[in-house]
C-alpha positions in Angstrom: 93.1 108.5 89.4 91.1 106.9 86.7 92.8 103.6 87.3 91.7 103.7 91.0 88.2 104.5 89.9 88.1 101.7 87.3 89.6 99.2 89.8 87.0 100.2 92.5 84.1 99.9 90.0 85.4 96.6 88.7 85.7 95.1 92.2 82.4 96.5 93.2 80.9 94.7 90.3 82.3 91.4 91.6 80.1 91.5 94.7 77.9 88.4 94.8 80.2 86.6 92.4 81.2 83.9 94.8 84.7 85.2 95.6 84.3 85.1 99.4 82.8 81.6 99.2 85.8 80.5 97.1 88.2 82.1 99.5 86.4 80.4 102.4 87.0 77.0 100.8 90.6 77.8 100.1 91.2 78.9 103.7 89.8 75.6 105.0 92.1 73.4 103.0 95.2 75.5 102.4 97.8 77.3 104.6 97.1 80.8 103.4 96.1 84.2 104.8 93.0 86.0 103.8 93.4 89.8 104.0 90.3 91.6 105.3 90.0 95.2 106.3 88.6 95.0 109.9 89.1 93.1 113.1 85.4 92.2 113.0 85.8 90.5 109.6 88.9 88.8 110.8 87.1 87.0 113.6 84.4 85.7 111.2 84.5 81.9 111.5 84.3 81.4 107.8 88.0 82.3 107.5 89.0 79.3 109.7 91.3 81.5 111.8 93.4 82.4 108.7 92.3 86.0 108.2 94.6 89.0 108.7 93.2 92.5 109.2 94.8 95.8 108.1 95.8 96.3 111.7 97.8 93.0 111.6 99.8 94.4 108.7 100.8 97.4 110.8 102.1 95.2 113.6 104.3 93.1 111.3 105.9 89.8 112.3 103.7 87.8 110.0 104.9 84.4 108.9 105.4 84.3 105.2 102.8 82.4 103.2 100.4 83.1 100.4 98.0 85.9 100.9 94.6 86.3 99.2 92.5 89.4 99.2 88.9 89.5 100.0 86.8 91.8 97.7 86.0 94.0 100.7 89.8 94.4 101.3 90.4 95.4 97.7 87.5 97.9 97.8 88.9 99.4 101.0 92.5 99.5 99.5 91.2 101.4 96.5 89.2 103.8 98.6 92.2 104.6 100.8 94.5 105.0 97.8 91.9 107.3 96.1 91.6 109.4 99.3 95.4 109.6 99.7 95.8 110.7 96.0 93.2 113.4 96.5 95.0 114.6 99.6 98.3 114.7 97.7 96.6 116.6 94.8 95.3 119.1 97.2 98.7 119.6 98.8 100.3 119.9 95.4 97.7 122.5 94.4 98.3 124.5 97.6 102.1 124.3 96.9 101.7 125.4 93.3 99.5 128.3 94.4 102.1 129.4 97.0 104.9 129.2 94.4 102.8 131.3 91.9 102.2 133.9 94.6 105.9 134.0 95.5 106.8 134.4 91.8 104.2 137.2 91.4 105.4 139.0 94.6 109.0 138.8 93.4 108.1 140.1 89.9 106.0 142.9 91.5 108.9 143.8 93.8 111.3 143.7 90.8 109.1 146.1 88.9 108.9 148.6 91.7 112.6 148.3 92.6 115.9 147.3 91.2 115.7 144.2 88.9 117.3 140.9 89.8 120.8 140.4 88.7 119.6 137.5 86.5 121.5 134.7 88.4 118.3 133.1 89.7 115.9 134.2 87.0 115.8 130.8 85.3 114.0 129.2 88.3 110.9 131.1 87.3 
């Protein structure tokens, strides 16, 4: 998680550093793709028709050639990765809570009734 935050902060600090201008020059004189997050950014004339959006990646069938990432694409990637990792952490926490409840319920049941035979005790 910290790595995603550090990456996001680093890329955010690169704004106004000339990266997009350099990519624009590269796109004019080289056969490359520039990855941008949105269709709107893709249609920006500065990319000389060489931009791909995240939607293009979903569609597939893209001719292989070098791909360069615009800073905004990197920011968006790190945001999406952070959101996804938070979602997974939440699901994992929910699962762990459910497992703890099941364990507690089983132990409570065992205390009120006959104990387990010990065969599956090691999973707890």
